[in-house]
OpenMM code with the backbone's topology and positions (N, CA, C; nanometers):
from openmm import Vec3, app, unit

residues = "MET ILE SER ILE GLU LEU ALA THR GLU LEU ARG GLU ALA GLY LEU ALA TRP ARG PRO ALA PRO GLY ASP ARG PHE ALA ILE PRO ASP ARG GLY LEU ASP ASP GLN ALA PHE VAL LEU SER ASP MET ILE ILE GLN VAL HIS ASP LEU PRO GLY GLY GLU ALA VAL ILE GLY PHE ASN GLY THR THR GLU TRP ALA LEU ASP ASP ILE GLU ARG ASP GLU ALA ILE TRP LEU PRO HIS GLU HIS GLN LEU ARG THR LEU LEU GLY ASP ALA PHE HIS ALA LEU ASP ARG SER GLY ASP GLY TRP ARG VAL ARG VAL ALA ASP ARG PRO ASP SER PHE GLY ALA THR PRO GLU ASP ALA TYR ALA LEU ALA LEU LEU ARG VAL LEU LEU GLY".split()
positions = [
    Vec3(0.8763, -0.4031, -0.2895),
    Vec3(0.7280, -0.3756, -0.2844),
    Vec3(0.6676, -0.4618, -0.2664),
    Vec3(0.5389, -0.4583, -0.1845),
    Vec3(0.4332, -0.5838, -0.1788),
    Vec3(0.3359, -0.6088, -0.3188),
    Vec3(0.3039, -0.7025, -0.3556),
    Vec3(0.2238, -0.7256, -0.4280),
    Vec3(0.0769, -0.6641, -0.4543),
    Vec3(0.0366, -0.6758, -0.5547),
    Vec3(-0.0949, -0.5810, -0.5941),
    Vec3(-0.2045, -0.6854, -0.5161),
    Vec3(-0.1774, -0.8254, -0.5242),
    Vec3(-0.2848, -0.9147, -0.4369),
    Vec3(-0.2867, -0.9131, -0.3205),
    Vec3(-0.1542, -0.8908, -0.2273),
    Vec3(-0.1419, -0.8630, -0.0869),
    Vec3(-0.2010, -0.7238, -0.0365),
    Vec3(-0.1488, -0.6316, -0.1266),
    Vec3(-0.2406, -0.4927, -0.1191),
    Vec3(-0.3745, -0.4734, -0.1070),
    Vec3(-0.4286, -0.5505, -0.2004),
    Vec3(-0.5747, -0.5619, -0.2012),
    Vec3(-0.6654, -0.6387, -0.0820),
    Vec3(-0.5513, -0.7421, -0.0363),
    Vec3(-0.6250, -0.8157, 0.1077),
    Vec3(-0.6039, -0.7174, 0.1980),
    Vec3(-0.5179, -0.6307, 0.2174),
    Vec3(-0.4972, -0.5377, 0.3187),
    Vec3(-0.6302, -0.4228, 0.3203),
    Vec3(-0.6440, -0.3898, 0.1862),
    Vec3(-0.7781, -0.3066, 0.1706),
    Vec3(-0.8902, -0.3533, 0.2314),
    Vec3(-0.8916, -0.4893, 0.1782),
    Vec3(-1.0128, -0.5705, 0.1979),
    Vec3(-1.0607, -0.5794, 0.3438),
    Vec3(-0.9278, -0.5904, 0.4101),
    Vec3(-0.9418, -0.6046, 0.5550),
    Vec3(-0.9685, -0.4848, 0.6379),
    Vec3(-0.9588, -0.3923, 0.5567),
    Vec3(-0.9970, -0.2559, 0.6458),
    Vec3(-0.8842, -0.1401, 0.6290),
    Vec3(-0.7914, -0.1800, 0.5747),
    Vec3(-0.6683, -0.0653, 0.5906),
    Vec3(-0.7261, 0.0503, 0.4839),
    Vec3(-0.7249, 0.1495, 0.5411),
    Vec3(-0.7760, 0.2864, 0.4351),
    Vec3(-0.6427, 0.3944, 0.4321),
    Vec3(-0.6373, 0.4258, 0.3021),
    Vec3(-0.5353, 0.4738, 0.2681),
    Vec3(-0.6010, 0.6217, 0.2541),
    Vec3(-0.5236, 0.7235, 0.3097),
    Vec3(-0.5001, 0.8580, 0.2973),
    Vec3(-0.3841, 0.9392, 0.2061),
    Vec3(-0.4219, 0.9242, 0.0780),
    Vec3(-0.2903, 0.9394, -0.0073),
    Vec3(-0.2194, 1.0676, 0.0386),
    Vec3(-0.0775, 1.0260, 0.0263),
    Vec3(0.0158, 1.1605, 0.0645),
    Vec3(0.1398, 1.1713, -0.0661),
    Vec3(0.1947, 1.2693, -0.0680),
    Vec3(0.3233, 1.2517, -0.1711),
    Vec3(0.4189, 1.1431, -0.1075),
    Vec3(0.4439, 1.0573, -0.2322),
    Vec3(0.5420, 0.9745, -0.1958),
    Vec3(0.4853, 0.8315, -0.1660),
    Vec3(0.3557, 0.8300, -0.1877),
    Vec3(0.2915, 0.6971, -0.1753),
    Vec3(0.2930, 0.6095, -0.3022),
    Vec3(0.2920, 0.5083, -0.3077),
    Vec3(0.3185, 0.4237, -0.4164),
    Vec3(0.1520, 0.3845, -0.4713),
    Vec3(0.1314, 0.3659, -0.5687),
    Vec3(-0.0093, 0.2751, -0.5704),
    Vec3(0.0277, 0.2030, -0.7176),
    Vec3(-0.0701, 0.1182, -0.7327),
    Vec3(-0.0962, 0.0602, -0.8646),
    Vec3(-0.2740, 0.0467, -0.9194),
    Vec3(-0.2476, 0.0574, -1.0386),
    Vec3(-0.3948, 0.0439, -1.1178),
    Vec3(-0.4256, -0.0570, -1.1717),
    Vec3(-0.4778, -0.1556, -1.1226),
    Vec3(-0.5239, -0.2948, -1.1483),
    Vec3(-0.6434, -0.2949, -1.2495),
    Vec3(-0.6094, -0.4082, -1.3314),
    Vec3(-0.7395, -0.4429, -1.4359),
    Vec3(-0.7395, -0.3586, -1.5679),
    Vec3(-0.6100, -0.2813, -1.5701),
    Vec3(-0.6152, -0.1886, -1.6782),
    Vec3(-0.4729, -0.2127, -1.7827),
    Vec3(-0.4352, -0.3230, -1.7759),
    Vec3(-0.3042, -0.3399, -1.8412),
    Vec3(-0.1825, -0.2929, -1.7807),
    Vec3(-0.1884, -0.2431, -1.6622),
    Vec3(-0.0937, -0.1627, -1.5811),
    Vec3(-0.0365, -0.2230, -1.4688),
    Vec3(-0.0713, -0.3455, -1.4296),
    Vec3(-0.0513, -0.4451, -1.3129),
    Vec3(0.0826, -0.4269, -1.2643),
    Vec3(0.1880, -0.4087, -1.3506),
    Vec3(0.3323, -0.4461, -1.3329),
    Vec3(0.3916, -0.3073, -1.3262),
    Vec3(0.3059, -0.1896, -1.2973),
    Vec3(0.3273, -0.0677, -1.2936),
    Vec3(0.3291, -0.0248, -1.1407),
    Vec3(0.4228, 0.0482, -1.0828),
    Vec3(0.3979, 0.1031, -0.9690),
    Vec3(0.3995, 0.2695, -0.9877),
    Vec3(0.3247, 0.3618, -0.9606),
    Vec3(0.3034, 0.5005, -0.9514),
    Vec3(0.3318, 0.5534, -0.8186),
    Vec3(0.3811, 0.6861, -0.8198),
    Vec3(0.4114, 0.7541, -0.7133),
    Vec3(0.3500, 0.8966, -0.6751),
    Vec3(0.2691, 0.9364, -0.5850),
    Vec3(0.2099, 1.0525, -0.5682),
    Vec3(0.3134, 1.1706, -0.5625),
    Vec3(0.2932, 1.2502, -0.6293),
    Vec3(0.3916, 1.3933, -0.6255),
    Vec3(0.3286, 1.5177, -0.6243),
    Vec3(0.3561, 1.6176, -0.5607),
    Vec3(0.3069, 1.7448, -0.5593),
    Vec3(0.3271, 1.7877, -0.7166),
    Vec3(0.3873, 1.7698, -0.7997),
    Vec3(0.4293, 1.8030, -0.9414),
    Vec3(0.3445, 1.7218, -1.0710),
    Vec3(0.3348, 1.6154, -1.0450),
    Vec3(0.3203, 1.5157, -1.1350),
    Vec3(0.1614, 1.4325, -1.1192),
    Vec3(0.1606, 1.3587, -1.0133),
    Vec3(0.0557, 1.2770, -0.9819),
    Vec3(-0.0135, 1.3378, -0.8614),
    Vec3(-0.1167, 1.3994, -0.8504),
    Vec3(-0.1635, 1.4413, -0.7228),
    Vec3(-0.2873, 1.4157, -0.7166),
    Vec3(-0.3731, 1.4137, -0.5638),
    Vec3(-0.4985, 1.3856, -0.5232),
    Vec3(-0.5853, 1.5054, -0.5469),
    Vec3(-0.6958, 1.5055, -0.5866),
    Vec3(-0.7731, 1.6412, -0.6127),
    Vec3(-0.9177, 1.5860, -0.5500),
    Vec3(-0.9568, 1.6853, -0.4634),
    Vec3(-1.1104, 1.6441, -0.3954),
    Vec3(-1.2052, 1.7284, -0.4881),
    Vec3(-1.3068, 1.6572, -0.5319),
    Vec3(-1.3891, 1.7137, -0.6195),
    Vec3(-1.5159, 1.7518, -0.5416),
    Vec3(-1.5862, 1.8626, -0.5703),
    Vec3(-1.6965, 1.9358, -0.5061),
    Vec3(-1.7755, 1.8537, -0.4306),
    Vec3(-1.8209, 1.7207, -0.4786),
    Vec3(-1.8764, 1.6199, -0.4098),
    Vec3(-1.8298, 1.5283, -0.2924),
    Vec3(-1.7212, 1.5792, -0.2764),
    Vec3(-1.6470, 1.4901, -0.1739),
    Vec3(-1.5754, 1.3735, -0.2068),
    Vec3(-1.5697, 1.3379, -0.3310),
    Vec3(-1.5066, 1.2362, -0.3771),
    Vec3(-1.3501, 1.2692, -0.4480),
    Vec3(-1.2637, 1.1877, -0.3992),
    Vec3(-1.1148, 1.2192, -0.4174),
    Vec3(-1.1163, 1.1545, -0.5645),
    Vec3(-0.9983, 1.2042, -0.6436),
    Vec3(-0.9714, 1.1503, -0.7802),
    Vec3(-0.8074, 1.1750, -0.7813),
    Vec3(-0.7319, 1.0650, -0.8518),
    Vec3(-0.6056, 1.0909, -0.8563),
    Vec3(-0.5771, 1.1492, -1.0197),
    Vec3(-0.5321, 1.2533, -1.0132),
    Vec3(-0.4803, 1.3119, -1.1318),
    Vec3(-0.3550, 1.3025, -1.1994),
    Vec3(-0.3387, 1.2633, -1.3261),
    Vec3(-0.2007, 1.2706, -1.3914),
    Vec3(-0.1797, 1.3978, -1.4641),
    Vec3(-0.0780, 1.4794, -1.4250),
    Vec3(-0.0699, 1.6434, -1.4701),
    Vec3(0.0426, 1.6255, -1.5719),
    Vec3(-0.0292, 1.6143, -1.6764),
    Vec3(0.0879, 1.6378, -1.7970),
    Vec3(0.1888, 1.5524, -1.8105),
    Vec3(0.1797, 1.4356, -1.7739),
    Vec3(0.2791, 1.3078, -1.7759),
    Vec3(0.2521, 1.2356, -1.8833),
    Vec3(0.3594, 1.1508, -1.9040),
    Vec3(0.3334, 1.0511, -2.0320),
    Vec3(0.2649, 0.9336, -2.0150),
    Vec3(0.1652, 0.9531, -1.9134),
    Vec3(0.0749, 0.8354, -1.8840),
    Vec3(-0.0375, 0.8955, -1.9635),
    Vec3(-0.0403, 0.8535, -2.1026),
    Vec3(-0.1504, 0.9185, -2.1863),
    Vec3(-0.2549, 0.8786, -2.1810),
    Vec3(-0.2473, 0.7318, -2.1084),
    Vec3(-0.3965, 0.6629, -2.1136),
    Vec3(-0.4833, 0.7115, -2.0018),
    Vec3(-0.4238, 0.8118, -1.9081),
    Vec3(-0.4938, 0.8396, -1.7810),
    Vec3(-0.5095, 0.9900, -1.7678),
    Vec3(-0.5906, 1.0507, -1.7552),
    Vec3(-0.6466, 1.1755, -1.6917),
    Vec3(-0.6526, 1.1800, -1.5548),
    Vec3(-0.7891, 1.1182, -1.5326),
    Vec3(-0.7982, 1.1045, -1.3476),
    Vec3(-0.8407, 0.9691, -1.3453),
    Vec3(-0.8507, 0.9220, -1.1984),
    Vec3(-0.9071, 0.7696, -1.1888),
    Vec3(-0.9572, 0.8127, -1.0536),
    Vec3(-1.0415, 0.7227, -1.0146),
    Vec3(-1.1079, 0.7402, -0.8771),
    Vec3(-1.0098, 0.6968, -0.7794),
    Vec3(-0.9931, 0.7298, -0.6761),
    Vec3(-0.9059, 0.7093, -0.5618),
    Vec3(-0.9215, 0.5326, -0.5412),
    Vec3(-1.0598, 0.4803, -0.5333),
    Vec3(-1.1020, 0.3881, -0.5056),
    Vec3(-1.0332, 0.2770, -0.6147),
    Vec3(-1.0098, 0.3222, -0.7417),
    Vec3(-0.9638, 0.2429, -0.8468),
    Vec3(-0.7863, 0.2079, -0.8207),
    Vec3(-0.7298, 0.2761, -0.7449),
    Vec3(-0.5925, 0.2288, -0.7224),
    Vec3(-0.5980, 0.1562, -0.6120),
    Vec3(-0.4750, 0.0797, -0.5940),
    Vec3(-0.4323, 0.0086, -0.4775),
    Vec3(-0.3036, 0.0606, -0.4169),
    Vec3(-0.3185, 0.1063, -0.2830),
    Vec3(-0.2166, 0.1504, -0.2188),
    Vec3(-0.1106, 0.0560, -0.2075),
    Vec3(-0.0040, 0.0768, -0.2254),
    Vec3(0.1247, -0.0247, -0.1903),
    Vec3(0.2416, 0.0299, -0.0920),
    Vec3(0.1722, 0.0206, 0.0220),
    Vec3(0.2489, 0.1001, 0.1346),
    Vec3(0.3948, 0.0301, 0.1716),
    Vec3(0.4842, 0.1421, 0.1727),
    Vec3(0.6462, 0.1541, 0.2012),
    Vec3(0.6514, 0.0649, 0.3375),
    Vec3(0.7637, 0.0130, 0.3521),
    Vec3(0.8104, -0.0763, 0.4937),
    Vec3(0.7829, 0.0142, 0.5910),
    Vec3(0.8465, 0.1409, 0.5887),
    Vec3(0.8061, 0.2106, 0.7086),
    Vec3(0.6341, 0.2564, 0.7411),
    Vec3(0.5838, 0.2711, 0.6496),
    Vec3(0.4372, 0.2719, 0.6724),
    Vec3(0.3986, 0.1443, 0.7146),
    Vec3(0.3934, 0.0326, 0.6876),
    Vec3(0.3770, -0.0682, 0.7210),
    Vec3(0.3956, -0.1091, 0.8744),
    Vec3(0.5218, -0.0386, 0.8899),
    Vec3(0.5644, -0.0831, 1.0592),
    Vec3(0.5125, 0.0202, 1.1261),
    Vec3(0.4552, 0.1242, 1.0923),
    Vec3(0.4202, 0.2375, 1.1790),
    Vec3(0.2370, 0.1919, 1.1865),
    Vec3(0.2186, 0.1513, 1.0803),
    Vec3(0.0519, 0.1156, 1.0790),
    Vec3(0.0396, -0.0134, 1.2037),
    Vec3(0.1511, -0.0962, 1.2331),
    Vec3(0.1467, -0.1994, 1.3325),
    Vec3(0.1566, -0.1536, 1.4841),
    Vec3(0.2005, -0.0022, 1.4894),
    Vec3(0.1733, 0.0686, 1.6074),
    Vec3(0.2473, -0.0239, 1.6966),
    Vec3(0.1980, -0.0157, 1.8253),
    Vec3(0.2655, -0.0733, 1.9517),
    Vec3(0.2775, -0.2007, 1.9467),
    Vec3(0.1930, -0.2776, 1.8657),
    Vec3(0.1711, -0.4069, 1.8668),
    Vec3(0.3359, -0.5050, 1.7859),
    Vec3(0.3961, -0.3992, 1.7356),
    Vec3(0.4845, -0.4335, 1.6938),
    Vec3(0.6274, -0.4595, 1.7883),
    Vec3(0.6906, -0.5905, 1.7359),
    Vec3(0.7749, -0.6240, 1.8699),
    Vec3(0.9303, -0.6032, 1.7986),
    Vec3(0.9213, -0.6764, 1.6780),
    Vec3(1.0875, -0.7085, 1.5919),
    Vec3(1.0607, -0.7632, 1.4575),
    Vec3(1.1635, -0.7043, 1.3786),
    Vec3(1.1830, -0.7570, 1.2435),
    Vec3(1.3344, -0.8232, 1.2281),
    Vec3(1.3189, -0.9820, 1.2345),
    Vec3(1.4381, -1.0742, 1.2337),
    Vec3(1.4476, -1.1333, 1.0889),
    Vec3(1.5877, -1.1594, 1.0820),
    Vec3(1.6106, -1.2487, 0.9678),
    Vec3(1.5563, -1.4017, 0.9779),
    Vec3(1.4936, -1.4475, 0.8764),
    Vec3(1.4578, -1.6056, 0.9141),
    Vec3(1.5179, -1.6898, 0.7775),
    Vec3(1.6052, -1.7538, 0.8197),
    Vec3(1.6217, -1.8177, 0.6767),
    Vec3(1.6644, -1.7591, 0.5565),
    Vec3(1.5756, -1.7688, 0.4365),
    Vec3(1.6017, -1.6870, 0.3359),
    Vec3(1.4950, -1.5683, 0.3348),
    Vec3(1.4160, -1.5409, 0.4401),
    Vec3(1.3391, -1.4280, 0.4355),
    Vec3(1.3382, -1.3623, 0.5554),
    Vec3(1.2102, -1.3223, 0.6132),
    Vec3(1.2189, -1.2161, 0.7241),
    Vec3(1.0817, -1.2469, 0.8280),
    Vec3(1.1158, -1.2306, 0.9366),
    Vec3(0.9841, -1.2532, 1.0360),
    Vec3(0.9655, -1.1458, 1.1225),
    Vec3(0.8285, -1.0974, 1.1333),
    Vec3(0.7898, -0.9685, 1.2111),
    Vec3(0.7177, -1.0514, 1.3215),
    Vec3(0.7413, -0.9946, 1.4616),
    Vec3(0.6742, -1.0588, 1.5714),
    Vec3(0.5930, -0.9576, 1.6289),
    Vec3(0.4593, -0.9537, 1.6715),
    Vec3(0.3667, -0.8599, 1.6858),
    Vec3(0.3226, -0.9286, 1.8167),
    Vec3(0.2109, -0.8546, 1.8822),
    Vec3(0.2143, -0.8758, 2.0190),
    Vec3(0.0836, -0.9672, 1.9891),
    Vec3(0.0510, -1.0824, 2.0688),
    Vec3(-0.0659, -1.1805, 2.0477),
    Vec3(-0.1148, -1.2282, 1.9419),
    Vec3(-0.0153, -1.2431, 1.8219),
    Vec3(-0.0426, -1.2836, 1.7208),
    Vec3(0.0713, -1.3949, 1.6664),
    Vec3(0.0570, -1.4892, 1.5710),
    Vec3(0.1732, -1.6007, 1.5468),
    Vec3(0.2579, -1.4890, 1.4602),
    Vec3(0.3911, -1.5215, 1.4743),
    Vec3(0.4826, -1.4728, 1.3892),
    Vec3(0.4536, -1.4712, 1.2389),
    Vec3(0.4966, -1.3652, 1.1557),
    Vec3(0.4327, -1.3558, 1.0088),
    Vec3(0.5681, -1.3660, 0.9214),
    Vec3(0.5752, -1.4303, 0.8344),
    Vec3(0.7073, -1.4785, 0.7488),
    Vec3(0.6831, -1.3977, 0.6151),
    Vec3(0.8108, -1.3518, 0.5563),
    Vec3(0.7815, -1.3007, 0.4339),
    Vec3(0.9229, -1.3138, 0.3527),
    Vec3(0.9240, -1.2914, 0.1889),
    Vec3(1.0401, -1.3124, 0.1489),
    Vec3(1.1356, -1.1647, 0.1587),
    Vec3(1.0313, -1.0783, 0.1902),
    Vec3(1.1127, -0.9150, 0.1915),
    Vec3(1.0394, -0.8783, 0.3431),
    Vec3(1.1392, -0.7588, 0.3881),
    Vec3(1.0691, -0.7245, 0.5148),
    Vec3(0.9170, -0.6603, 0.4777),
    Vec3(0.9056, -0.5872, 0.3705),
    Vec3(0.7661, -0.5432, 0.3610),
    Vec3(0.6499, -0.6458, 0.3390),
    Vec3(0.6795, -0.7755, 0.2577),
    Vec3(0.6246, -0.8606, 0.2933),
    Vec3(0.5615, -0.8975, 0.4230),
    Vec3(0.6732, -0.9130, 0.4972),
    Vec3(0.6715, -0.9697, 0.6234),
    Vec3(0.5816, -0.9071, 0.7063),
    Vec3(0.5990, -0.7382, 0.7044),
    Vec3(0.5406, -0.6559, 0.7755),
    Vec3(0.3659, -0.6419, 0.7241),
    Vec3(0.3467, -0.6698, 0.5926),
    Vec3(0.2020, -0.6625, 0.5512),
    Vec3(0.1388, -0.7840, 0.5838),
    Vec3(0.2133, -0.9036, 0.5881),
    Vec3(0.1208, -1.0081, 0.6408),
    Vec3(0.0750, -1.0060, 0.7907),
    Vec3(0.1961, -0.9433, 0.8702),
    Vec3(0.1318, -0.8957, 1.0175),
    Vec3(0.0527, -0.8268, 1.0325),
    Vec3(0.0334, -0.7172, 0.9559),
    Vec3(-0.0544, -0.6207, 0.9412),
    Vec3(-0.1861, -0.6528, 0.9189),
    Vec3(-0.2032, -0.7634, 0.7967),
    Vec3(-0.3359, -0.8445, 0.7710),
    Vec3(-0.3557, -0.9006, 0.9021),
    Vec3(-0.2807, -0.9874, 0.9726),
    Vec3(-0.3280, -1.0704, 1.0490),
    Vec3(-0.3846, -0.9580, 1.1876),
    Vec3(-0.3359, -0.8563, 1.1979),
    Vec3(-0.3669, -0.7738, 1.3030),
    Vec3(-0.5387, -0.7213, 1.2656),
    Vec3(-0.5159, -0.6748, 1.1209),
    Vec3(-0.6460, -0.6293, 1.1064),
    Vec3(-0.7713, -0.7170, 1.0719),
    Vec3(-0.7606, -0.8522, 1.0640),
    Vec3(-0.8430, -0.9626, 1.0343),
    Vec3(-0.8561, -0.9963, 1.2195),
    Vec3(-0.7830, -0.9701, 1.3062),
    Vec3(-0.7968, -0.9993, 1.4156),
    Vec3(-0.7879, -1.1135, 1.4753),
] * unit.nanometer
topology = app.Topology()
chain = topology.addChain("A")
for resn in residues:
    res = topology.addResidue(resn, chain)
    for name in ("N", "CA", "C"):
        topology.addAtom(name, app.Element.getBySymbol(name[0]), res)
């Protein structure tokens, strides 16, 4: 799983999140930085409010400190396959490189990470930043 810091950089670079079941997310700055949550149709759902704002609702879970949070308070932690899909046609290859992984994309320097997810995320960040 990518770090909250890297996920925050992706969001600041323009990566939009359209929450879907199975998505992982974190809630920074609430003492929950080391927790990853997963959207689920039964437990954690996205609700659209009448004014058009989306909130993430915790439905009867043990997350006693949370009822709802605004979607923008959550940081999406994309899965490896989501990062690869977001690279689209620019993606060329994922290779083992020493103790880590290398992602090659069109017209960008290679990106290296300790895990495949890190390498994909760094490559996507380069693409988003142009």
